VMD Tcl script that draws the C-alpha trace (Angstrom):
set ca {
  {-13.07 55.60 104.59}
  {-10.04 57.96 106.56}
  {-8.11 57.51 108.61}
  {-5.23 59.40 109.94}
  {-1.85 57.26 110.83}
  {0.17 60.06 113.49}
  {-0.65 63.30 111.59}
  {-1.17 61.71 107.71}
  {-4.58 61.12 106.18}
  {-4.60 58.16 103.80}
  {-7.10 56.80 101.87}
  {-7.62 52.62 103.53}
  {-9.58 49.99 103.01}
  {-8.88 46.38 103.55}
  {-8.42 44.33 100.60}
  {-9.72 41.14 101.99}
  {-12.66 42.56 103.12}
  {-13.31 44.55 99.72}
  {-12.92 41.29 97.85}
  {-15.77 39.35 100.23}
  {-17.70 42.37 99.83}
  {-17.87 42.53 95.99}
  {-18.45 38.60 95.39}
  {-21.51 38.95 98.34}
  {-23.06 41.13 95.89}
  {-24.87 41.05 92.93}
  {-23.69 41.42 89.52}
  {-26.39 45.05 88.87}
  {-25.50 45.72 92.57}
  {-21.78 45.05 91.88}
  {-21.77 47.62 88.53}
  {-22.86 50.50 90.59}
  {-20.34 52.83 91.03}
  {-19.25 54.04 94.26}
  {-16.57 56.68 93.89}
  {-18.27 60.36 94.50}
  {-18.43 62.61 91.65}
  {-17.12 66.14 91.16}
  {-19.80 68.43 92.43}
  {-20.93 70.56 89.11}
  {-19.19 74.21 88.87}
  {-21.59 76.96 90.21}
  {-22.36 79.71 87.48}
  {-23.27 82.23 89.69}
  {-22.52 84.30 93.04}
  {-24.77 86.01 95.32}
  {-23.11 89.26 95.93}
  {-23.78 90.93 99.22}
  {-22.67 93.42 101.48}
  {-19.53 92.31 103.31}
  {-19.46 91.49 107.14}
  {-16.52 90.90 108.03}
  {-14.42 93.49 105.61}
  {-14.65 96.78 105.32}
  {-13.58 99.31 102.13}
  {-10.30 101.11 102.34}
  {-12.73 104.39 101.45}
  {-16.22 104.79 100.77}
  {-15.91 102.47 97.76}
  {-18.59 100.14 97.01}
  {-17.44 96.57 98.49}
  {-19.61 93.13 98.39}
  {-18.84 89.58 99.31}
  {-19.68 85.99 97.68}
  {-18.80 82.94 98.60}
  {-17.50 80.23 95.84}
  {-18.07 75.88 96.32}
  {-15.42 74.06 94.09}
  {-14.40 70.91 94.15}
  {-11.28 69.96 96.89}
  {-9.48 68.21 93.80}
  {-9.55 69.58 90.56}
  {-6.38 67.25 89.02}
  {-7.38 64.38 86.96}
  {-5.43 61.04 88.50}
  {-5.82 61.95 92.30}
  {-4.56 59.38 93.95}
  {-7.41 60.37 97.01}
  {-10.56 59.45 94.89}
  {-12.86 59.87 97.58}
  {-11.44 63.23 97.87}
  {-13.82 64.41 94.22}
  {-16.41 64.77 96.29}
  {-14.86 67.27 98.95}
  {-14.99 71.05 98.40}
  {-13.60 74.14 99.47}
  {-15.03 77.72 100.43}
  {-13.38 80.70 98.54}
  {-14.08 83.63 99.79}
  {-14.71 86.87 97.54}
  {-14.68 90.42 97.37}
  {-15.97 92.72 94.22}
  {-16.19 96.56 93.64}
  {-18.30 97.25 90.74}
  {-17.64 99.45 87.97}
  {-18.89 103.29 88.69}
  {-20.03 102.97 85.28}
  {-21.31 100.21 83.09}
  {-18.75 96.80 83.51}
  {-16.78 95.80 79.98}
  {-14.07 93.94 82.09}
  {-13.93 91.92 85.02}
  {-9.96 91.76 86.68}
  {-9.19 89.61 88.83}
  {-6.51 90.71 91.37}
  {-3.87 88.98 93.65}
  {-1.37 90.34 95.56}
  {1.16 87.69 95.99}
  {2.29 85.66 98.94}
  {1.63 82.61 99.18}
  {-0.41 82.87 102.28}
  {-2.27 86.12 101.35}
  {-5.56 86.92 101.73}
  {-6.11 88.56 98.66}
  {-9.60 90.01 99.28}
  {-8.65 93.79 100.47}
  {-6.75 94.17 97.05}
  {-10.19 94.70 95.11}
  {-10.64 97.90 97.16}
  {-7.29 98.37 97.36}
  {-6.69 97.94 93.13}
  {-9.72 100.45 92.64}
  {-8.88 102.83 94.22}
  {-5.53 103.09 92.46}
  {-6.99 102.73 89.26}
  {-7.59 106.36 87.34}
  {-11.51 106.99 86.82}
  {-11.26 105.65 83.15}
  {-10.15 102.13 84.88}
  {-12.80 102.64 87.37}
  {-16.19 103.58 84.86}
  {-15.83 100.00 83.07}
  {-13.74 97.59 85.39}
  {-14.96 95.32 88.16}
  {-12.24 94.51 90.47}
  {-12.19 91.46 91.94}
  {-10.21 89.52 94.34}
  {-9.93 86.37 96.50}
  {-8.37 84.74 99.64}
  {-6.34 81.58 97.65}
  {-7.57 78.10 98.78}
  {-6.71 77.45 102.97}
  {-6.59 81.20 103.47}
  {-8.21 84.10 104.84}
  {-12.11 83.71 105.25}
  {-12.10 80.62 102.83}
  {-12.57 77.41 104.70}
  {-11.26 75.08 105.85}
  {-8.18 77.06 106.13}
  {-5.10 76.20 106.91}
  {-3.38 77.23 110.77}
  {-0.81 75.59 112.50}
  {0.42 76.17 116.08}
  {0.20 80.05 116.77}
  {3.01 79.49 119.42}
  {5.51 79.27 117.01}
  {6.42 82.81 116.87}
  {6.30 83.94 120.62}
  {9.71 85.69 121.64}
  {12.43 85.51 121.69}
  {12.52 83.24 119.46}
  {15.72 81.23 118.70}
  {18.42 82.91 116.42}
  {18.50 82.15 113.11}
  {22.12 82.03 112.52}
  {23.42 79.19 115.05}
  {26.59 79.37 116.75}
  {26.75 75.67 116.29}
  {25.75 72.55 115.17}
  {23.63 71.99 118.51}
  {21.26 75.61 117.81}
  {21.50 73.93 114.15}
  {19.65 70.81 115.41}
  {17.23 72.44 117.92}
  {16.05 75.10 114.84}
  {15.40 71.96 113.17}
  {13.29 70.11 115.97}
  {11.32 73.34 115.94}
  {10.40 73.22 112.06}
  {9.44 70.04 111.69}
  {7.13 70.55 115.22}
  {5.77 73.17 112.77}
  {5.15 71.00 110.02}
  {3.54 68.01 111.99}
  {1.16 70.72 113.19}
  {0.20 72.01 110.09}
  {-0.56 68.11 108.96}
  {-2.32 67.70 112.23}
  {-4.62 70.34 111.40}
  {-4.87 70.84 107.90}
  {-5.74 67.04 107.12}
  {-6.33 66.11 103.15}
  {-6.27 70.17 102.16}
  {-2.51 70.08 102.41}
  {-2.09 67.80 99.53}
  {-4.21 70.16 97.74}
  {-2.82 73.45 98.00}
  {-0.82 73.68 94.87}
  {-0.48 76.94 92.35}
  {-2.12 74.85 89.97}
  {-4.86 74.33 92.51}
  {-5.55 78.18 92.75}
  {-5.51 78.27 89.05}
  {-8.10 76.08 88.71}
  {-10.31 77.12 91.23}
  {-9.21 80.79 89.17}
  {-11.04 79.38 86.45}
  {-14.50 78.16 88.54}
  {-14.55 82.26 89.64}
  {-14.54 83.22 86.02}
  {-17.48 80.69 85.22}
  {-18.87 81.52 88.51}
  {-18.98 85.48 87.38}
  {-20.45 84.14 84.11}
  {-17.31 85.86 81.80}
  {-15.96 84.26 78.85}
  {-12.87 85.89 79.46}
  {-10.66 87.78 82.17}
  {-8.43 90.11 82.83}
  {-5.56 89.52 85.63}
  {-3.26 91.89 87.89}
  {-1.05 89.61 89.88}
  {1.74 90.35 91.53}
  {4.59 88.73 93.55}
  {3.67 85.34 93.48}
  {0.36 86.28 92.25}
  {2.65 86.56 88.91}
  {3.55 82.35 88.88}
  {-0.55 82.15 89.54}
  {-1.07 84.17 86.66}
  {1.85 82.10 84.68}
  {0.17 78.89 84.92}
  {-3.44 79.66 84.84}
  {-2.55 81.50 80.96}
  {-0.97 77.92 80.98}
  {-3.94 75.66 81.63}
  {-6.71 78.07 80.67}
  {-4.97 80.22 77.36}
  {-8.30 80.68 75.78}
  {-9.79 82.49 79.89}
  {-7.79 85.62 79.27}
  {-8.47 88.88 77.94}
  {-5.48 90.53 79.33}
  {-2.63 89.42 81.53}
  {-0.70 91.97 84.30}
  {2.11 90.46 85.76}
  {4.33 92.72 88.19}
  {7.24 91.54 90.23}
  {7.90 88.24 88.25}
  {8.58 84.73 89.87}
  {11.72 83.70 88.29}
  {9.64 80.19 85.95}
  {13.14 78.40 85.72}
  {13.95 78.18 89.65}
  {11.81 76.53 91.66}
  {10.91 77.48 95.37}
  {13.98 76.14 97.00}
  {16.14 77.33 94.45}
  {13.88 80.72 94.20}
  {14.04 81.01 97.87}
  {18.29 81.10 97.97}
  {18.35 83.64 94.99}
  {15.82 85.54 96.52}
  {18.55 85.82 100.14}
  {20.77 88.01 97.44}
  {18.31 89.69 95.95}
  {17.03 90.68 99.79}
  {20.96 91.36 100.63}
  {21.32 94.14 98.17}
  {18.49 95.79 98.74}
  {19.60 95.49 102.26}
  {22.81 97.67 101.13}
  {20.67 100.05 98.99}
  {18.81 100.86 102.32}
  {22.17 101.43 104.03}
  {23.50 103.29 101.74}
  {20.24 105.66 102.08}
  {21.34 105.76 105.86}
  {24.52 106.81 105.29}
  {23.37 109.56 102.71}
  {21.37 110.57 105.66}
  {23.50 110.55 108.82}
  {22.74 114.02 110.06}
  {19.48 112.64 110.47}
  {20.45 108.61 111.82}
  {24.00 108.75 112.79}
  {24.53 105.61 111.89}
  {27.39 106.02 109.70}
  {28.42 108.31 106.76}
  {28.76 104.94 104.41}
  {26.52 101.91 103.86}
  {29.17 99.46 105.29}
  {29.57 101.58 108.34}
  {25.57 101.17 108.46}
  {25.56 97.78 108.07}
  {28.20 96.91 111.02}
  {26.30 99.32 113.45}
  {22.94 97.38 112.29}
  {24.69 93.64 112.64}
  {26.16 94.57 115.91}
  {22.55 95.69 116.74}
  {21.54 92.14 116.26}
  {24.11 90.45 118.28}
  {23.56 92.65 121.60}
  {20.45 91.15 121.03}
  {21.17 87.77 121.06}
  {22.30 88.61 124.40}
  {20.31 90.78 125.87}
  {16.75 91.28 123.40}
  {14.94 94.26 123.83}
  {12.07 94.56 126.67}
  {11.93 90.09 126.35}
  {10.52 90.72 122.87}
  {13.13 91.52 119.86}
  {16.06 89.37 120.05}
  {17.79 89.24 116.62}
  {15.53 86.55 114.85}
  {11.88 89.81 115.72}
  {14.71 91.99 114.39}
  {15.06 90.46 110.91}
  {11.41 89.57 110.74}
  {10.78 93.56 111.45}
  {13.68 95.05 109.22}
  {13.02 93.12 105.92}
  {10.16 95.43 105.04}
  {12.93 97.71 103.32}
  {13.74 95.51 100.79}
  {9.94 95.72 99.86}
  {9.38 99.44 99.74}
  {11.31 102.70 100.58}
  {7.65 103.60 102.23}
  {9.15 101.75 105.47}
  {12.74 103.37 105.62}
  {12.50 105.97 107.35}
  {10.49 104.20 110.05}
  {13.33 101.49 109.99}
  {15.84 103.98 110.08}
  {14.54 105.90 112.82}
  {13.87 103.02 115.11}
  {17.67 101.77 114.22}
  {18.86 104.94 115.45}
  {16.59 105.43 118.63}
  {18.16 101.91 120.08}
  {21.51 102.33 119.12}
  {22.17 105.76 119.63}
  {19.75 106.63 122.28}
  {18.82 103.21 123.90}
  {15.35 103.90 123.33}
  {13.63 100.98 123.15}
  {10.13 101.87 122.35}
  {10.11 102.40 118.52}
  {12.05 99.10 117.97}
  {9.30 97.39 119.87}
  {6.62 99.23 117.79}
  {8.44 98.28 114.59}
  {8.27 94.80 115.65}
  {4.47 95.04 116.46}
  {3.50 96.69 112.89}
  {5.76 94.60 110.63}
  {7.09 91.33 112.55}
  {5.99 88.23 112.70}
  {3.28 87.00 115.70}
  {0.88 85.02 116.65}
  {-2.00 86.33 113.97}
  {1.58 85.32 111.16}
  {0.22 81.70 111.37}
  {-2.47 81.25 109.21}
  {-0.49 83.02 106.16}
  {3.01 80.85 107.30}
  {0.92 77.81 107.29}
  {-0.77 79.32 104.03}
  {2.40 79.68 102.24}
  {4.38 76.50 103.63}
  {1.41 74.95 102.24}
  {1.70 76.29 98.83}
  {5.55 76.42 98.39}
  {6.24 72.94 99.89}
  {4.48 71.02 97.88}
  {4.95 73.29 93.99}
  {7.66 71.35 93.35}
  {10.24 68.71 95.30}
  {12.68 70.13 98.04}
  {16.06 68.74 99.23}
  {15.67 64.97 101.51}
  {18.68 65.38 102.82}
  {19.90 68.43 105.71}
  {23.21 68.72 104.09}
  {22.23 69.80 101.14}
  {19.96 73.01 103.21}
  {23.02 73.09 105.49}
  {25.77 74.05 102.84}
  {23.44 76.04 101.02}
  {22.93 77.99 104.06}
  {26.42 78.98 104.68}
  {27.40 79.62 101.17}
  {24.04 81.60 101.47}
  {24.51 83.03 104.29}
  {28.36 84.00 103.90}
  {27.35 85.60 100.06}
  {23.76 87.69 101.60}
  {24.10 87.68 105.68}
  {20.95 89.78 106.42}
  {18.36 86.86 105.22}
  {20.56 83.63 104.20}
  {20.25 81.94 107.56}
  {16.43 83.72 108.29}
  {15.02 82.11 105.04}
  {16.68 79.14 105.00}
  {14.49 78.43 108.58}
  {11.49 80.02 107.05}
  {10.68 77.47 104.64}
  {12.69 74.38 106.77}
  {9.35 73.14 107.84}
  {9.46 71.98 103.52}
  {11.95 69.40 104.17}
  {9.87 66.75 106.44}
  {6.44 68.75 104.53}
  {3.40 65.91 104.97}
  {1.56 67.11 101.86}
  {2.37 65.76 98.90}
  {4.71 67.46 96.13}
  {4.58 67.35 92.52}
  {7.00 68.54 89.63}
  {7.40 72.25 89.71}
  {4.81 73.80 87.32}
  {7.21 75.04 84.49}
  {5.84 76.98 80.83}
  {8.00 76.53 77.93}
  {8.18 74.33 74.46}
  {10.56 71.74 75.83}
  {10.28 68.08 77.25}
  {7.74 67.78 80.47}
  {6.48 71.77 80.15}
  {3.70 73.00 80.11}
  {2.69 75.09 76.69}
  {3.50 78.55 78.02}
  {0.92 81.26 77.06}
  {1.22 82.99 73.79}
  {-1.22 85.96 74.16}
  {-0.62 89.55 75.13}
  {0.63 89.83 78.51}
  {2.28 93.22 80.27}
  {5.77 92.60 82.53}
  {6.47 95.05 85.32}
  {9.42 94.99 87.65}
  {11.49 97.57 89.12}
  {15.63 96.87 88.87}
  {16.16 96.55 92.41}
  {12.83 94.79 93.70}
  {14.32 92.77 96.92}
  {11.76 90.45 97.14}
  {11.98 88.99 93.56}
  {15.16 89.76 91.86}
  {15.17 91.63 88.21}
  {16.79 88.46 85.93}
  {13.08 86.73 86.62}
  {11.53 89.21 84.82}
  {13.68 88.68 82.10}
  {13.13 85.23 81.93}
  {9.46 85.07 82.15}
  {9.79 87.48 78.96}
  {11.72 84.58 76.85}
  {9.08 82.15 78.19}
  {6.05 84.12 77.10}
  {6.42 85.57 73.30}
  {3.68 87.89 73.45}
  {5.28 89.80 76.42}
  {6.08 93.33 76.90}
  {8.69 94.06 79.67}
  {8.35 97.38 81.66}
  {11.13 98.61 83.64}
  {11.46 100.97 86.77}
  {15.19 102.10 86.37}
  {16.51 102.16 89.56}
  {12.73 101.50 91.30}
  {13.34 100.03 95.35}
  {9.48 99.27 95.35}
  {8.47 95.04 95.40}
  {4.85 95.94 93.30}
  {5.02 98.87 90.93}
  {2.31 99.17 88.76}
  {-0.59 101.75 89.96}
  {1.88 102.76 92.50}
  {2.15 106.54 91.23}
  {4.97 105.57 88.94}
  {2.86 108.19 85.56}
  {5.33 106.08 83.13}
  {4.56 102.83 83.98}
  {0.98 103.99 85.44}
  {0.46 104.82 81.76}
  {1.41 101.24 80.25}
  {-0.84 99.61 82.38}
  {-3.60 101.41 80.97}
  {-2.92 101.49 77.62}
  {-3.03 97.73 77.76}
  {-5.97 97.46 79.91}
  {-8.10 100.33 78.26}
  {-7.08 99.63 74.73}
  {-4.99 96.32 74.23}
  {-1.92 98.29 73.36}
  {1.47 97.05 74.72}
  {4.92 99.10 74.33}
  {6.39 97.72 71.01}
  {8.64 94.26 71.44}
  {11.83 94.37 70.53}
  {14.66 91.87 70.13}
  {16.05 92.35 73.71}
  {14.03 93.42 77.10}
  {13.38 95.74 78.67}
  {10.04 96.88 75.74}
  {10.26 100.38 78.19}
  {12.53 101.57 80.34}
  {10.73 104.21 83.00}
  {12.62 106.68 85.14}
  {12.08 105.86 89.12}
  {10.26 107.35 91.49}
  {12.53 110.20 93.74}
  {13.77 107.91 97.05}
  {12.40 108.72 100.40}
  {13.08 112.00 102.37}
  {14.18 110.87 105.91}
  {12.19 112.14 108.94}
  {14.00 111.97 112.39}
  {10.68 110.36 114.38}
  {8.26 108.72 112.34}
  {5.73 105.65 113.69}
  {5.66 102.75 111.86}
  {2.59 102.31 109.51}
  {1.23 98.96 109.09}
  {1.83 97.60 105.92}
  {1.87 93.55 106.21}
  {4.70 91.87 104.30}
  {5.09 88.42 103.50}
  {8.19 86.44 101.88}
  {6.44 87.25 98.56}
  {3.92 89.23 98.98}
  {1.68 90.68 100.34}
  {3.44 93.72 98.54}
  {4.13 96.51 100.50}
  {2.73 99.15 99.37}
  {0.66 101.76 99.70}
  {-2.95 103.13 98.01}
  {-3.05 106.34 97.83}
  {-3.53 108.23 101.27}
  {-2.45 104.53 102.97}
  {0.62 106.44 105.08}
  {2.94 109.73 105.35}
  {5.50 106.44 103.73}
  {4.45 106.39 99.86}
  {6.63 106.98 97.94}
  {5.21 109.47 95.00}
}
mol new
graphics top color blue
foreach p $ca { graphics top sphere $p radius 0.5 }
foreach p [lrange $ca 0 end-1] q [lrange $ca 1 end] { graphics top cylinder $p $q radius 0.2 }
display resetview
């Protein structure tokens, strides 16, 4: 049976009692298997109108649910869990003509509910793809409408939160206590699911989706974290892939702890691109005529909010949680700059509070954050000693103060996480590596992406021998494919429709596209609600979503 010790679910049986029970059985009874079997895979889906999800515009949107085993991996330490299942919530926009292919879409995360992306992707596609593609999206296990879900502690995000930059050892210890308490709350709620939230688990779920969709092969479009999910899936199921588009690529050589340190530096570079842009438009925002002056104005505001939070709602941590969006998309730059300008120059807090309400964390962020941690904390091992975390935090804060400490605390629950971790799923041809997919792959990345640094795209290109890399030179958006760059989009369409990739050279990139024009400043702009997590979902707009769309 399952008993719970503290916040940890374990399989338990007393050894003596088990031996006595076996000796009391007849030979026939003793030979009877007692371990439950995994359920047979489903081979069809019942598509119906969605009850809890609306289409973005007027496209046909359908929903279905797929039952999959909680445990896919052989050799599980919990054989009883083989009989347990999870429900995966899916959505579909059917082809407008005769469906020739099915494309599965993941927007990133981890922790992101993905079903809305069937609509979003369908709308971004040109008509020639809409006619022949069923677009399918899903809420990964533990997230969104999939059940059971991971929820932890909605009160964790109640303002005003502790400053992420500790002034002394006492403040640092208080932040550690909060992180550990959040990890404990997740373990208390999630139970056995917490041991089965790795990227590899979701990749197995994806192949169960393929079977239920009745497809021998599927196409896949994965943004941000979705690129790593696609890398793992194609390694495990190479014969199940027809086409693979991986956008805003996660470095396959950097497990999450190391990846997040690198991300903090990339976020800092992206923030300085934003500060420089604000300076070029000093006549609109009045925050300084060079990027360093604008950065100083931002950090002065951050310091002031530590002493005097705006309306008891926006302190330094809430500020960071809102302005991080500038590293994901230029479409948010005017809204963020306007809010900063209003607070700093005019002592008008309303735009800053609105920015926090639209982009920052609140109680509704809890499921996404819990899901994010459930994957990241178990995909690979994390340092067990806080001295390592502390030394790295101080160094990354010195190098990249924009989000250095913030990113440390965002991931700090992994230091005491209760779920079982496993080695990083490394693709390649070396010892202990999983065979890399050797079919055709299209990689897409913007050079100034702040959430996933461009170096990761080059690393994955080296790992995938059949891949071609398209670079948006000077691009500032996290998520590039099918967002309006004609050069990039033509490469994506050519690949999906005809199987044609840019010719691979000896070194990447294999195709370079000029970035789209940078955004135009506006003196007053409400912040459109574009959710952005640490590794997704992508801060992109679909056609007509907001005036902040970068054309």
